[in-house]
Structure formats: C-alpha cells, structure tokens
VEXVO-471493 format. One record per atom (N, C-alpha, C): atom name; x, z, y; residue in three letters. Coordinates in pm, 1 decimal, decimal comma. Atoms other than C-alpha are relative to their C-alpha. Layout:
BEGIN
@a = CA | xx = X | zz = Z | yy = Y | r = ALA
...
! end
This chain:
BEGIN
@a = N | xx = 11,1 | zz = -82,7 | yy = 28,0 | r = MET
@a = CA | xx = -3274,7 | zz = 2677,8 | yy = -2510,5 | r = MET
@a = C | xx = -127,4 | zz = 16,3 | yy = -126,0 | r = MET
@a = N | xx = 61,1 | zz = 67,9 | yy = 105,4 | r = GLN
@a = CA | xx = -3443,1 | zz = 2694,5 | yy = -2864,4 | r = GLN
@a = C | xx = -39,5 | zz = 241,9 | yy = -23,7 | r = GLN
@a = N | xx = -11,3 | zz = -117,4 | yy = 45,8 | r = ASP
@a = CA | xx = -3661,0 | zz = 3090,1 | yy = -2863,5 | r = ASP
@a = C | xx = -0,4 | zz = 59,5 | yy = -154,4 | r = ASP
@a = N | xx = 4,4 | zz = -91,6 | yy = 90,8 | r = ALA
@a = CA | xx = -3598,8 | zz = 3327,2 | yy = -3141,1 | r = ALA
@a = C | xx = -159,9 | zz = -1,0 | yy = -119,5 | r = ALA
@a = N | xx = 103,1 | zz = 21,2 | yy = 115,0 | r = LYS
@a = CA | xx = -3911,3 | zz = 3320,3 | yy = -3260,6 | r = LYS
@a = C | xx = -108,7 | zz = -21,4 | yy = -84,1 | r = LYS
@a = N | xx = 68,9 | zz = 47,5 | yy = 158,8 | r = PRO
@a = CA | xx = -4176,5 | zz = 3230,8 | yy = -3554,0 | r = PRO
@a = C | xx = -74,2 | zz = -32,7 | yy = 72,0 | r = PRO
@a = N | xx = 134,6 | zz = 63,8 | yy = -41,8 | r = THR
@a = CA | xx = -4491,0 | zz = 3038,1 | yy = -3427,5 | r = THR
@a = C | xx = -141,7 | zz = 147,0 | yy = -2,3 | r = THR
@a = N | xx = 120,0 | zz = -93,1 | yy = -34,6 | r = SER
@a = CA | xx = -4712,4 | zz = 3310,5 | yy = -3541,4 | r = SER
@a = C | xx = 56,5 | zz = 156,6 | yy = 28,8 | r = SER
@a = N | xx = -3,3 | zz = -124,4 | yy = -41,6 | r = GLN
@a = CA | xx = -4557,5 | zz = 3587,1 | yy = -3404,1 | r = GLN
@a = C | xx = 4,2 | zz = -5,0 | yy = 175,2 | r = GLN
@a = N | xx = 68,6 | zz = 92,3 | yy = -156,7 | r = LYS
@a = CA | xx = -4631,2 | zz = 3369,3 | yy = -3022,6 | r = LYS
@a = C | xx = -82,5 | zz = 19,6 | yy = -20,1 | r = LYS
@a = N | xx = 122,3 | zz = -32,1 | yy = 0,8 | r = LEU
@a = CA | xx = -4973,9 | zz = 3364,3 | yy = -3153,7 | r = LEU
@a = C | xx = -27,3 | zz = 128,4 | yy = -23,6 | r = LEU
@a = N | xx = 32,6 | zz = -98,6 | yy = -27,9 | r = ALA
@a = CA | xx = -4997,9 | zz = 3688,8 | yy = -3256,6 | r = ALA
@a = C | xx = -23,2 | zz = 81,8 | yy = 234,8 | r = ALA
@a = N | xx = -0,8 | zz = -58,0 | yy = -107,9 | r = TYR
@a = CA | xx = -4894,9 | zz = 3774,3 | yy = -2897,9 | r = TYR
@a = C | xx = -78,2 | zz = -31,2 | yy = 141,5 | r = TYR
@a = N | xx = 115,8 | zz = 36,0 | yy = -89,0 | r = TRP
@a = CA | xx = -5164,8 | zz = 3589,8 | yy = -2753,9 | r = TRP
@a = C | xx = -87,5 | zz = 8,3 | yy = 27,0 | r = TRP
@a = N | xx = 161,7 | zz = -44,0 | yy = 27,7 | r = ALA
@a = CA | xx = -5415,4 | zz = 3654,5 | yy = -2936,9 | r = ALA
@a = C | xx = 46,8 | zz = 146,6 | yy = 44,9 | r = ALA
@a = N | xx = 34,7 | zz = -107,2 | yy = -68,8 | r = GLY
@a = CA | xx = -5372,5 | zz = 3978,2 | yy = -2840,8 | r = GLY
@a = C | xx = -97,8 | zz = 59,4 | yy = 91,1 | r = GLY
@a = N | xx = -50,9 | zz = -28,5 | yy = -208,1 | r = PHE
@a = CA | xx = -5281,4 | zz = 3966,0 | yy = -2449,2 | r = PHE
@a = C | xx = -157,9 | zz = -78,0 | yy = 26,1 | r = PHE
@a = N | xx = 121,1 | zz = 77,0 | yy = 3,7 | r = LEU
@a = CA | xx = -5634,1 | zz = 3731,4 | yy = -2496,2 | r = LEU
@a = C | xx = -157,1 | zz = 95,1 | yy = -53,6 | r = LEU
@a = N | xx = 76,8 | zz = -67,5 | yy = 81,9 | r = TYR
@a = CA | xx = -5789,0 | zz = 3985,7 | yy = -2703,9 | r = TYR
@a = C | xx = -33,3 | zz = 139,3 | yy = 111,6 | r = TYR
@a = N | xx = -33,9 | zz = -93,0 | yy = -112,1 | r = PHE
@a = CA | xx = -5739,7 | zz = 4260,7 | yy = -2444,6 | r = PHE
@a = C | xx = -78,3 | zz = -30,2 | yy = 117,2 | r = PHE
@a = N | xx = 23,0 | zz = 54,6 | yy = -170,6 | r = PHE
@a = CA | xx = -5830,1 | zz = 4016,6 | yy = -2110,4 | r = PHE
@a = C | xx = -193,8 | zz = -60,2 | yy = -21,2 | r = PHE
@a = N | xx = 139,7 | zz = 103,0 | yy = 0,2 | r = LEU
@a = CA | xx = -6171,6 | zz = 3860,6 | yy = -2287,0 | r = LEU
@a = C | xx = -136,5 | zz = 101,2 | yy = -58,0 | r = LEU
@a = N | xx = 50,5 | zz = -104,0 | yy = -12,4 | r = GLY
@a = CA | xx = -6285,7 | zz = 4175,1 | yy = -2451,9 | r = GLY
@a = C | xx = 5,9 | zz = 121,9 | yy = 83,6 | r = GLY
@a = N | xx = 61,7 | zz = -4,5 | yy = -188,7 | r = PHE
@a = CA | xx = -6315,1 | zz = 4364,1 | yy = -2064,0 | r = PHE
@a = C | xx = -88,7 | zz = -52,4 | yy = 62,7 | r = PHE
@a = N | xx = 55,8 | zz = 132,0 | yy = -118,8 | r = ALA
@a = CA | xx = -6427,6 | zz = 4042,3 | yy = -1918,2 | r = ALA
@a = C | xx = -144,3 | zz = 11,0 | yy = -62,0 | r = ALA
@a = N | xx = 138,6 | zz = -40,6 | yy = 21,7 | r = TYR
@a = CA | xx = -6740,9 | zz = 4130,6 | yy = -2199,0 | r = TYR
@a = C | xx = -113,6 | zz = 147,6 | yy = 26,9 | r = TYR
@a = N | xx = 85,4 | zz = -187,3 | yy = -7,2 | r = LEU
@a = CA | xx = -6791,6 | zz = 4476,0 | yy = -2130,2 | r = LEU
@a = C | xx = -51,1 | zz = 39,1 | yy = 95,5 | r = LEU
@a = N | xx = 47,7 | zz = -5,2 | yy = -98,0 | r = ILE
@a = CA | xx = -6774,9 | zz = 4408,8 | yy = -1762,2 | r = ILE
@a = C | xx = -144,0 | zz = -124,5 | yy = 15,1 | r = ILE
@a = N | xx = 103,9 | zz = 89,0 | yy = 63,7 | r = TYR
@a = CA | xx = -7011,2 | zz = 4096,5 | yy = -1872,0 | r = TYR
@a = C | xx = -182,3 | zz = 36,2 | yy = -20,6 | r = TYR
@a = N | xx = 79,6 | zz = -60,7 | yy = 38,5 | r = SER
@a = CA | xx = -7256,7 | zz = 4286,7 | yy = -2019,8 | r = SER
@a = C | xx = -125,0 | zz = 134,3 | yy = 65,4 | r = SER
@a = N | xx = 15,3 | zz = -90,3 | yy = -60,9 | r = ALA
@a = CA | xx = -7230,9 | zz = 4578,6 | yy = -1780,4 | r = ALA
@a = C | xx = -90,0 | zz = -59,8 | yy = 149,4 | r = ALA
@a = N | xx = 50,7 | zz = 87,6 | yy = -105,5 | r = VAL
@a = CA | xx = -7382,1 | zz = 4356,2 | yy = -1523,5 | r = VAL
@a = C | xx = -127,6 | zz = -75,3 | yy = -16,4 | r = VAL
@a = N | xx = 72,1 | zz = 81,4 | yy = 63,5 | r = THR
@a = CA | xx = -7604,0 | zz = 4172,5 | yy = -1709,0 | r = THR
@a = C | xx = -105,1 | zz = 80,2 | yy = -123,7 | r = THR
@a = N | xx = 30,2 | zz = -28,0 | yy = 77,4 | r = GLY
@a = CA | xx = -7722,3 | zz = 4407,6 | yy = -1920,3 | r = GLY
@a = C | xx = -115,2 | zz = -78,2 | yy = -170,1 | r = GLY
@a = N | xx = -2,9 | zz = 19,3 | yy = 165,1 | r = THR
@a = CA | xx = -7703,9 | zz = 4219,8 | yy = -2256,7 | r = THR
@a = C | xx = 93,4 | zz = 138,5 | yy = -68,1 | r = THR
@a = N | xx = -74,9 | zz = -63,6 | yy = 130,0 | r = GLY
@a = CA | xx = -7548,5 | zz = 4338,3 | yy = -2621,2 | r = GLY
@a = C | xx = 8,0 | zz = 85,2 | yy = 49,6 | r = GLY
@a = N | xx = 73,1 | zz = -172,3 | yy = 27,7 | r = LEU
@a = CA | xx = -7490,7 | zz = 4666,9 | yy = -2664,6 | r = LEU
@a = C | xx = 11,1 | zz = 111,1 | yy = 139,3 | r = LEU
@a = N | xx = -24,8 | zz = -20,1 | yy = -175,2 | r = PHE
@a = CA | xx = -7454,4 | zz = 4737,4 | yy = -2282,0 | r = PHE
@a = C | xx = -161,6 | zz = 71,6 | yy = -34,3 | r = PHE
@a = N | xx = 228,4 | zz = 40,5 | yy = 4,4 | r = GLY
@a = CA | xx = -7877,2 | zz = 4636,7 | yy = -2307,0 | r = GLY
@a = C | xx = -41,2 | zz = 95,3 | yy = -102,8 | r = GLY
@a = N | xx = 69,7 | zz = -60,1 | yy = 157,1 | r = VAL
@a = CA | xx = -7946,3 | zz = 4790,1 | yy = -2626,4 | r = VAL
@a = C | xx = 9,1 | zz = 148,6 | yy = 27,0 | r = VAL
@a = N | xx = -55,3 | zz = -137,9 | yy = -42,7 | r = ILE
@a = CA | xx = -7817,1 | zz = 5178,0 | yy = -2543,8 | r = ILE
@a = C | xx = -122,6 | zz = 48,8 | yy = 92,7 | r = ILE
@a = N | xx = 67,4 | zz = 6,9 | yy = -142,8 | r = THR
@a = CA | xx = -7946,9 | zz = 5105,8 | yy = -2161,3 | r = THR
@a = C | xx = -200,4 | zz = 15,7 | yy = -75,9 | r = THR
@a = N | xx = 222,9 | zz = -35,3 | yy = -0,8 | r = ASN
@a = CA | xx = -8371,6 | zz = 5038,4 | yy = -2322,1 | r = ASN
@a = C | xx = -1,3 | zz = 57,4 | yy = -93,2 | r = ASN
@a = N | xx = -18,1 | zz = -193,4 | yy = 80,1 | r = TRP
@a = CA | xx = -8299,0 | zz = 5334,1 | yy = -2629,9 | r = TRP
@a = C | xx = 23,0 | zz = 82,4 | yy = 84,5 | r = TRP
@a = N | xx = 63,0 | zz = -102,2 | yy = -123,9 | r = GLU
@a = CA | xx = -8222,6 | zz = 5543,1 | yy = -2297,3 | r = GLU
@a = C | xx = -118,6 | zz = 0,4 | yy = 35,1 | r = GLU
@a = N | xx = 100,9 | zz = -10,1 | yy = -54,1 | r = GLU
@a = CA | xx = -8477,2 | zz = 5484,8 | yy = -2147,8 | r = GLU
@a = C | xx = -221,3 | zz = -9,1 | yy = -37,7 | r = GLU
@a = N | xx = 190,7 | zz = -11,0 | yy = 115,5 | r = SER
@a = CA | xx = -8787,2 | zz = 5454,3 | yy = -2438,2 | r = SER
@a = C | xx = 3,2 | zz = 177,5 | yy = -17,0 | r = SER
@a = N | xx = -27,2 | zz = -134,1 | yy = 27,8 | r = HIS
@a = CA | xx = -8630,1 | zz = 5814,2 | yy = -2484,5 | r = HIS
@a = C | xx = 5,0 | zz = 94,3 | yy = 84,9 | r = HIS
@a = N | xx = -14,9 | zz = -43,4 | yy = -47,0 | r = PHE
@a = CA | xx = -8592,9 | zz = 5919,9 | yy = -2208,0 | r = PHE
@a = C | xx = -72,4 | zz = 25,5 | yy = 155,5 | r = PHE
@a = N | xx = 212,9 | zz = -4,6 | yy = -94,7 | r = GLY
@a = CA | xx = -8817,2 | zz = 5758,2 | yy = -1936,9 | r = GLY
@a = C | xx = 99,6 | zz = -50,4 | yy = 72,8 | r = GLY
@a = N | xx = -128,0 | zz = 82,7 | yy = -123,9 | r = ALA
@a = CA | xx = -8442,4 | zz = 5603,9 | yy = -1719,2 | r = ALA
@a = C | xx = 127,1 | zz = 19,1 | yy = -97,3 | r = ALA
@a = N | xx = -122,8 | zz = 23,8 | yy = 63,2 | r = SER
@a = CA | xx = -8100,3 | zz = 5555,8 | yy = -1794,8 | r = SER
@a = C | xx = 84,8 | zz = -35,3 | yy = 76,7 | r = SER
@a = N | xx = -135,2 | zz = -8,2 | yy = -15,8 | r = SER
@a = CA | xx = -7773,0 | zz = 5607,3 | yy = -1722,2 | r = SER
@a = C | xx = 126,9 | zz = -113,7 | yy = 52,6 | r = SER
@a = N | xx = -37,3 | zz = 84,0 | yy = -17,3 | r = THR
@a = CA | xx = -7531,0 | zz = 5358,7 | yy = -1596,4 | r = THR
@a = C | xx = 207,6 | zz = -23,0 | yy = -107,7 | r = THR
@a = N | xx = -79,2 | zz = -16,3 | yy = 85,6 | r = MET
@a = CA | xx = -7234,8 | zz = 5512,1 | yy = -1745,6 | r = MET
@a = C | xx = -51,8 | zz = 63,1 | yy = -110,7 | r = MET
@a = N | xx = 62,4 | zz = -105,1 | yy = 125,1 | r = SER
@a = CA | xx = -7395,2 | zz = 5695,2 | yy = -2011,3 | r = SER
@a = C | xx = -38,4 | zz = -159,5 | yy = -55,1 | r = SER
@a = N | xx = -41,5 | zz = 158,1 | yy = 104,0 | r = ALA
@a = CA | xx = -7440,1 | zz = 5293,8 | yy = -2138,8 | r = ALA
@a = C | xx = 60,9 | zz = -18,4 | yy = -25,3 | r = ALA
@a = N | xx = -99,3 | zz = 86,2 | yy = 9,1 | r = PHE
@a = CA | xx = -7122,8 | zz = 5182,4 | yy = -2038,5 | r = PHE
@a = C | xx = 102,5 | zz = 65,6 | yy = -147,3 | r = PHE
@a = N | xx = -60,1 | zz = -26,3 | yy = 65,6 | r = LEU
@a = CA | xx = -6960,6 | zz = 5437,2 | yy = -2227,8 | r = LEU
@a = C | xx = 78,6 | zz = -41,0 | yy = -188,7 | r = LEU
@a = N | xx = 33,8 | zz = -23,3 | yy = 128,9 | r = PRO
@a = CA | xx = -7017,3 | zz = 5435,6 | yy = -2574,1 | r = PRO
@a = C | xx = -10,7 | zz = -151,9 | yy = -8,2 | r = PRO
@a = N | xx = -20,6 | zz = 192,2 | yy = -6,7 | r = GLU
@a = CA | xx = -6977,0 | zz = 5018,4 | yy = -2564,2 | r = GLU
@a = C | xx = 162,0 | zz = 48,0 | yy = 21,5 | r = GLU
@a = N | xx = -152,4 | zz = 11,7 | yy = -12,5 | r = ALA
@a = CA | xx = -6627,6 | zz = 5095,2 | yy = -2425,1 | r = ALA
@a = C | xx = 141,3 | zz = 91,1 | yy = -104,7 | r = ALA
@a = N | xx = -94,1 | zz = -43,9 | yy = 147,3 | r = ALA
@a = CA | xx = -6510,3 | zz = 5323,2 | yy = -2706,5 | r = ALA
@a = C | xx = 8,6 | zz = -22,5 | yy = -8,3 | r = ALA
@a = N | xx = -13,2 | zz = 138,7 | yy = 163,0 | r = LEU
@a = CA | xx = -6575,1 | zz = 5088,9 | yy = -2956,8 | r = LEU
@a = C | xx = 106,9 | zz = -71,3 | yy = 47,4 | r = LEU
@a = N | xx = -163,3 | zz = 119,5 | yy = -11,1 | r = PHE
@a = CA | xx = -6385,9 | zz = 4834,4 | yy = -2810,3 | r = PHE
@a = C | xx = 141,9 | zz = 84,1 | yy = -16,1 | r = PHE
@a = N | xx = -136,8 | zz = -61,4 | yy = 3,4 | r = MET
@a = CA | xx = -6103,7 | zz = 5117,5 | yy = -2760,9 | r = MET
@a = C | xx = 18,6 | zz = -6,4 | yy = -155,7 | r = MET
@a = N | xx = -75,1 | zz = -2,1 | yy = 180,7 | r = LEU
@a = CA | xx = -6120,5 | zz = 5149,3 | yy = -3152,8 | r = LEU
@a = C | xx = 36,4 | zz = -56,1 | yy = -62,8 | r = LEU
@a = N | xx = -39,6 | zz = 96,9 | yy = 58,1 | r = SER
@a = CA | xx = -6083,9 | zz = 4860,5 | yy = -3199,5 | r = SER
@a = C | xx = 155,1 | zz = -34,6 | yy = -10,5 | r = SER
@a = N | xx = -88,5 | zz = -34,8 | yy = 24,4 | r = PHE
@a = CA | xx = -5755,5 | zz = 4896,3 | yy = -3128,8 | r = PHE
@a = C | xx = 90,7 | zz = 80,8 | yy = -52,5 | r = PHE
@a = N | xx = -28,9 | zz = -73,2 | yy = 111,8 | r = LEU
@a = CA | xx = -5706,6 | zz = 5133,3 | yy = -3340,3 | r = LEU
@a = C | xx = -55,6 | zz = -25,6 | yy = -143,7 | r = LEU
@a = N | xx = -18,8 | zz = 23,1 | yy = 103,4 | r = VAL
@a = CA | xx = -5831,2 | zz = 4933,0 | yy = -3589,1 | r = VAL
@a = C | xx = 95,9 | zz = -124,2 | yy = -104,2 | r = VAL
@a = N | xx = -67,3 | zz = 101,2 | yy = 7,7 | r = ILE
@a = CA | xx = -5622,6 | zz = 4660,2 | yy = -3550,4 | r = ILE
@a = C | xx = 100,7 | zz = 30,5 | yy = -13,5 | r = ILE
@a = N | xx = -182,7 | zz = -56,2 | yy = 99,6 | r = GLN
@a = CA | xx = -5285,0 | zz = 4904,1 | yy = -3617,8 | r = GLN
@a = C | xx = -39,2 | zz = -35,0 | yy = -101,6 | r = GLN
@a = N | xx = 24,9 | zz = -35,0 | yy = 116,0 | r = ARG
@a = CA | xx = -5423,2 | zz = 4984,5 | yy = -3905,2 | r = ARG
@a = C | xx = -20,9 | zz = -85,3 | yy = -46,8 | r = ARG
@a = N | xx = 21,7 | zz = 16,9 | yy = 104,5 | r = LEU
@a = CA | xx = -5495,9 | zz = 4668,4 | yy = -4004,6 | r = LEU
@a = C | xx = 107,1 | zz = -94,1 | yy = -32,8 | r = LEU
@a = N | xx = -158,3 | zz = 141,4 | yy = -26,7 | r = VAL
@a = CA | xx = -5144,1 | zz = 4467,1 | yy = -3943,7 | r = VAL
@a = C | xx = 68,3 | zz = 142,8 | yy = -62,6 | r = VAL
@a = N | xx = -159,7 | zz = -53,3 | yy = -42,9 | r = PRO
@a = CA | xx = -4825,3 | zz = 4650,3 | yy = -4060,8 | r = PRO
@a = C | xx = 33,9 | zz = -22,5 | yy = 108,5 | r = PRO
@a = N | xx = -155,5 | zz = -92,0 | yy = -121,4 | r = ARG
@a = CA | xx = -4562,7 | zz = 4823,4 | yy = -3843,4 | r = ARG
@a = C | xx = 92,6 | zz = -113,0 | yy = 3,9 | r = ARG
@a = N | xx = -118,4 | zz = -19,5 | yy = 91,8 | r = ASN
@a = CA | xx = -4355,0 | zz = 4706,6 | yy = -3992,9 | r = ASN
@a = C | xx = 55,5 | zz = -188,3 | yy = 18,2 | r = ASN
@a = N | xx = -38,7 | zz = 118,3 | yy = 31,9 | r = CYS
@a = CA | xx = -4367,2 | zz = 4305,1 | yy = -3980,6 | r = CYS
@a = C | xx = 17,9 | zz = -78,5 | yy = 163,5 | r = CYS
@a = N | xx = -55,7 | zz = 36,3 | yy = -147,3 | r = GLY
@a = CA | xx = -4276,6 | zz = 4082,1 | yy = -3672,9 | r = GLY
@a = C | xx = -161,2 | zz = -23,4 | yy = 90,2 | r = GLY
@a = N | xx = 100,4 | zz = -55,7 | yy = -74,8 | r = ILE
@a = CA | xx = -4667,0 | zz = 4038,1 | yy = -3598,8 | r = ILE
@a = C | xx = -95,9 | zz = 91,5 | yy = 40,5 | r = ILE
@a = N | xx = 79,9 | zz = -197,8 | yy = -20,2 | r = GLY
@a = CA | xx = -4823,6 | zz = 4376,4 | yy = -3574,6 | r = GLY
@a = C | xx = 78,8 | zz = 66,9 | yy = 99,9 | r = GLY
@a = N | xx = -68,9 | zz = -100,4 | yy = -162,7 | r = GLN
@a = CA | xx = -4524,3 | zz = 4426,3 | yy = -3295,3 | r = GLN
@a = C | xx = -31,5 | zz = -76,4 | yy = 84,0 | r = GLN
@a = N | xx = 45,9 | zz = 81,3 | yy = -111,1 | r = ALA
@a = CA | xx = -4604,8 | zz = 4068,2 | yy = -3097,9 | r = ALA
@a = C | xx = -173,6 | zz = 45,5 | yy = 32,6 | r = ALA
@a = N | xx = 174,4 | zz = 1,5 | yy = -35,6 | r = LEU
@a = CA | xx = -5031,7 | zz = 4164,1 | yy = -3118,4 | r = LEU
@a = C | xx = 55,3 | zz = 127,0 | yy = 74,1 | r = LEU
@a = N | xx = -63,4 | zz = -114,5 | yy = -38,8 | r = GLU
@a = CA | xx = -4879,1 | zz = 4508,6 | yy = -2964,1 | r = GLU
@a = C | xx = 11,9 | zz = -77,0 | yy = 161,5 | r = GLU
@a = N | xx = -68,7 | zz = 48,3 | yy = -75,2 | r = ALA
@a = CA | xx = -4646,1 | zz = 4327,6 | yy = -2763,8 | r = ALA
@a = C | xx = -97,6 | zz = -74,6 | yy = 210,1 | r = ALA
@a = N | xx = 142,3 | zz = 28,7 | yy = -66,0 | r = GLY
@a = CA | xx = -4964,3 | zz = 4140,0 | yy = -2619,3 | r = GLY
@a = C | xx = -105,3 | zz = -9,1 | yy = 74,3 | r = GLY
@a = N | xx = 176,3 | zz = -125,4 | yy = -40,5 | r = ILE
@a = CA | xx = -5214,2 | zz = 4459,9 | yy = -2534,7 | r = ILE
@a = C | xx = 167,7 | zz = 81,4 | yy = 84,7 | r = ILE
@a = N | xx = -26,7 | zz = -73,1 | yy = -54,3 | r = ASP
@a = CA | xx = -4939,8 | zz = 4606,1 | yy = -2424,5 | r = ASP
@a = C | xx = 63,3 | zz = -102,4 | yy = 148,0 | r = ASP
@a = N | xx = -17,2 | zz = 98,5 | yy = -88,3 | r = ASP
@a = CA | xx = -4856,8 | zz = 4312,4 | yy = -2138,0 | r = ASP
@a = C | xx = -94,3 | zz = 7,0 | yy = 75,9 | r = ASP
@a = N | xx = 149,2 | zz = 61,1 | yy = -47,6 | r = SER
@a = CA | xx = -5183,1 | zz = 4222,1 | yy = -2022,1 | r = SER
@a = C | xx = -95,4 | zz = 146,4 | yy = 74,2 | r = SER
@a = N | xx = -65,7 | zz = -135,9 | yy = -114,8 | r = LEU
@a = CA | xx = -5118,7 | zz = 4599,7 | yy = -1888,0 | r = LEU
@a = C | xx = 25,7 | zz = 53,3 | yy = 67,0 | r = LEU
@a = N | xx = -103,7 | zz = -18,8 | yy = -96,0 | r = ALA
@a = CA | xx = -4851,3 | zz = 4556,9 | yy = -1710,7 | r = ALA
@a = C | xx = -40,8 | zz = -64,7 | yy = 98,9 | r = ALA
@a = N | xx = -52,8 | zz = 43,5 | yy = -132,1 | r = SER
@a = CA | xx = -4805,1 | zz = 4453,9 | yy = -1350,6 | r = SER
@a = C | xx = -29,3 | zz = -176,0 | yy = -64,0 | r = SER
@a = N | xx = -21,0 | zz = 161,7 | yy = 42,1 | r = PRO
@a = CA | xx = -4907,6 | zz = 4056,6 | yy = -1364,4 | r = PRO
@a = C | xx = 183,4 | zz = -1,7 | yy = 65,3 | r = PRO
@a = N | xx = -157,3 | zz = 84,5 | yy = -165,7 | r = ARG
@a = CA | xx = -4557,8 | zz = 3802,0 | yy = -1274,6 | r = ARG
@a = C | xx = -40,0 | zz = -95,6 | yy = 22,0 | r = ARG
@a = N | xx = -36,2 | zz = 92,4 | yy = -88,5 | r = ALA
@a = CA | xx = -4500,0 | zz = 3576,7 | yy = -1067,5 | r = ALA
@a = C | xx = 8,4 | zz = -102,4 | yy = -32,0 | r = ALA
@a = N | xx = 22,8 | zz = 207,9 | yy = 98,7 | r = GLY
@a = CA | xx = -4559,3 | zz = 3204,8 | yy = -1171,7 | r = GLY
@a = C | xx = 90,2 | zz = -31,3 | yy = 90,1 | r = GLY
@a = N | xx = -88,9 | zz = 86,4 | yy = -114,2 | r = ARG
@a = CA | xx = -4326,4 | zz = 2945,0 | yy = -999,4 | r = ARG
@a = C | xx = -78,9 | zz = 25,1 | yy = 140,1 | r = ARG
@a = N | xx = 55,0 | zz = 55,1 | yy = -88,6 | r = TRP
@a = CA | xx = -4615,8 | zz = 2890,9 | yy = -731,3 | r = TRP
@a = C | xx = 108,6 | zz = 139,9 | yy = 138,5 | r = TRP
@a = N | xx = -18,3 | zz = -133,1 | yy = -133,1 | r = ALA
@a = CA | xx = -4485,5 | zz = 3254,3 | yy = -562,6 | r = ALA
@a = C | xx = 132,0 | zz = 45,6 | yy = 22,9 | r = ALA
@a = N | xx = -206,3 | zz = -1,3 | yy = -50,8 | r = ARG
@a = CA | xx = -4095,3 | zz = 3228,6 | yy = -555,8 | r = ARG
@a = C | xx = -18,7 | zz = -100,3 | yy = 132,9 | r = ARG
@a = N | xx = 9,2 | zz = 45,7 | yy = -118,5 | r = ARG
@a = CA | xx = -3985,9 | zz = 3189,7 | yy = -223,4 | r = ARG
@a = C | xx = 144,2 | zz = -17,7 | yy = -0,6 | r = ARG
! end
C-alpha cells in the first residue's frame, strides 16, 4: 500500500521535525559550551554589568528560536500541503516518542 502524500510533503514533514530537534540541540550545545548567541550575550553582560546570568543569556536565544517558528508559518502558505506537513512535523516532535519495532512485545 502506497502513502498518498507527495514527496514534497514528506520532506517538509521531516524538515519540520529535524528543524525543531536540531534547533533545540543547538540551544543546549551553545549554553553548555558558551558559544554562539549565548556566548555573545554572556560576554556583553559581563562587560556591562560585571557578571552574567545563565538564564538571562539563554532566554533571548530561546525566544529567537521560537520566533523562527512564527516566521516559517508566515512564509509558507497555510492552505498548501507543505505548510501543514511542516507543522505536523513540529507537532510530532513535541509529542511523546513512538515505540519502534524493537519495543514491541
């Protein structure tokens, strides 16, 4: 039995899924290593205030990441299948993980 979705919608679905996970992984990586936007904000705080807070450096980076979802939703038309597939990929990445065939009993 074949899947009825075209290839472009399948790719958009996985692109949305990967975008969320890779973006979130980068947020964590930059916070742990002190690089990227997190490092820039931390250095700015230390030069202006003499100390920096992990949370105040992480929040702007996380807000920009979440803002990018809104930008993607505005750029991709809502009524096309690709936009719905991107949202489905992002929604699926936020849902609980599915059990693979190795988890079957």
